[in-house]
N, C-alpha and C positions, 0 to 999 in steps of 0.2 A: 360623313361627320367625321371619322376617324382620321380620312387622309387630310382634311381640313386642320385638325390638329396636331398632326406631325408635321403637316409642310408649315403653319405658322408657329407650331413650337421650334421647329428646325431653324427658321429666320429669325427667330425671338434669341435662340440658343448664339448664333453666328453674331448677330447685333451686339448682343452683352458681350461676349469675347472681343470686338472691335471694339468697345468702350471700355472694358476693363484694358487693352493694351494702350487706347491712347492716355487715359489716366495715368497708367503707371511711367508713360513716358514723358508726360507734363510733370508728373513729380519728380523725376530723375533730372531732367534741366532744373528745376526750381533749387534743388539740392546743392547743382554745381554752380549757378547763376550769381554772378554780380549784378550790383546796381552802378549805373550812370545819369549824369543829367546831360540830356542833349538839346540841342537847339534845332529848331525846324530851319532850313536853310533854303528849301525849294519845295516845288510840288511837281510831280508827276500827272500827266493828263489821263485818264485811261476812259475809252470811250466804250460806248454799248451798243448793242445791237440794234438799238431803238433812236440810236444818234443822239443821246445824251451824253455828258463828258461827266467825271466826278474826277477828284484832286487826290491825290497820294502822297502823304508827305515825304520829304526828303529830310532825315535828321543825321546829324553830326555829333559824336561824341568821343570822347577818350577813354580807353580803357585805365585801370588803374596803373599800369605801367607807362602812360603816357602815350600808348599808341592811336593814331588816330582811325576813327571807322564811320562809312558813311552809311549809313542804313537806309533802304527804300522802302517804307511802310507799305504793308499788302491790305490795310484798311482804308479805303476811298469813300470819299462822302462829295455831296454836292449841296450846299456850298461848304469850303472846305471846315473841318474840324478845329482847324490851327491856325493863326495867324505867323505868319513869317517872323522869325526871332523867338517867339513860344518856347519855354524851357519845359522838355517832357522828360520823365523817367524812364530808362530803357533798362529792362534785364539782358545779361547778355553770356554766353556760354564763352569764358576765358580759354577753352581749348578749342573752340570752334567759333571764330569769328561772324561765320555766316549763320549762326543760330542766335539769334535778337528777337526780341520781343518789346511792344511797348507795354508798360504795365499800367 
């Protein structure tokens, strides 16, 4: 019984530490992030091992200073969650344009 408590208590502490790190990383991003309105311009197809396909949106937006950005969404669905031309809000890190999230 003691080994069970130590093992799963240790696993629980490690998972709690990971959750804390992810939480603080997300909060740090949200403090730096700026918002922009983007447009769904295309879809990337993503295939699964079972043979199905899902659609990942490609979103284009401009930063506050007018720099164009193309963001390849990582949340895919079948059927597509968006239509071409849909307007979506994105959050981006002005210091790292590779760090973009759909809000």
